[in-house]
N, C-alpha and C positions, 0 to 999 in steps of 0.2 A: 516547398519553402521550409527552411530550417530556422527555428526561433526558440528563445527561452520559453519554457512551459509557463502557463498561467493557471490559476486556480480553476478556471473554466475547463481546462484540459484534464483535470484529475479523473473524472469518470472514464474517459477514453484510455488514459494511461493505466488505470486500474484494470480495465477489461483486458488490455494487452498483457499485462503482467500475469493476471490470473489464468489466461489461456496458456501461457508458457508453463506456469506452475502445474496446472491440472492435466495438460495434454502432452507434455514433452519431457525429455531429460536434458533440455538445455540448461536447466537448473535442477539441483537435487532437492531444493526446497519443496516441501509438500503442503505448507500452510499458506492459504490464500491471503491476499491483502485486502483491507477495507479502504474505502475512499479516505477515511481519517488517517490510515497508515501512510497512504501516498501523499496526502497533504503534509503530514509531519515530515516525510522524507524531503519534500520540496523545501519546506521551511528550514529544516535542519541543515541541508546541504548549502543553502544560500547563506545561512548564518556563519558557516565555516568558509565562505568564499568560493564554494563549488557551484555547479549549475546542473539543471535538468533541461534538456532540449527536446523538442518534438519536431517531427517531420509532418507537415500539414499540406493537404491539397484540397482546395475549395472547402476549408473549414472541417475537413475530415482528418483526424489524427491517424497516421499510418505507421508511426513508430516513435520510440523515445530512446534517449541515451542520457546517461548521467555518470558522474564519477565522485569518488570520495577517497579519503586517505586509506591506504592499504591496510595498515594496522594502527592502533591508537597511540602507540609510543611516540614521543617527540622525535625519536631517531628516524621515523618514517614520514616526517612532515612533507617531504618532497617526492614521496612515492605514492602514486594513486592507483586505484583499481576502478575499472569502468563496467557498466552494464549497458546492454543494447538489446532491444527487441523490436521486431517489425511485424506487422500483420502479414498474413499469407499473401495478400494482394500487393504488398510492397516489395516482396522478395525479388531480387535481381534488377531493381529499378535504379540503383545508384544512391538510394536514400540512406542506406547503411553507411556507405562511404562518406556521404555528406554529414551525417550525424557524428561519425567518428572524427572528421575534420573539425567540427565545431567543438567537440569535447576536448580534443588534443590542443587546439588553439587556445581555448579558455584555460585549460590546465597549465599550459606553457606560460601564458601571460600571468598566471597566479603564482608562478615560481616552481611548478612541478618539474622534476627531472626525469622520472620514469613513470610509464603507464603499464599496468599489469592487466592481463586478460586471464581469467580462470575459466577454463572451458572443459566440459565433460568430453572425455576422449572419443566418444562415439559421435560427436558433433563435428564431423569432418568438414562440413560447409563452413563452419565458423573458424576452424583451424586454418583452412585455406584462405578465407577472407582476411584473417589477421596477418597471415604470412604475406599476402599481396599488399598489405598496408605497412609492411616493414617490421612486423613483430617476429621475434625469434623465440623458439621454444627454450625455456629456461629450466623446466623441470617436469617431472611426471610423478604424481602421487597415486599409487595403485590403491584401488578399492577404498577410497576415503568417503565416498558418498553412497547413500542407500536410498533407492526409490524404485517403485513398481516391482518390489520383490527381488531386487538384485543390487549388487554393488557396482559402483561406477568409478573409473579412474578419472583423475583431474589433471589436465594439461595446463601448465603455467607458461604463458608467453609474455614477453615484455618488449617494450620499445623505449629507447632512450630519446627523450623529447628535446633535450638541450645539448 
């Protein structure tokens, strides 16, 4: 089941985010998040008309997805960037696609025109996933991220929502 996140989901979302941060190059962020950080993200996103969604099965959170404005300038008010992460158990289950449909639908209804995906280039599963959802590569930024002792390229993909 895909639904908007509640404050009760914050511990599970925090665990998912921190696993991605500490164990993968899905993000080049290396600083873990606290439950207060995740609560603030939820509050801040909603205050701006955005949303955080979770994929839940029998009260177990298996993933989350959210979106926010791509850059803070007023010129980017209709351009969004999303984040998506699933637990290992949820990989290949269709929950990622369902979460993205919820994010895109919400963003479209809120007036968004473009959704951006910023993906580390070695994350071929995510690049393929986004391509299957209709995202096209819009750019490659070589060696812009640094994590685990090496530089990482960033692939930018986009989808026109309207």
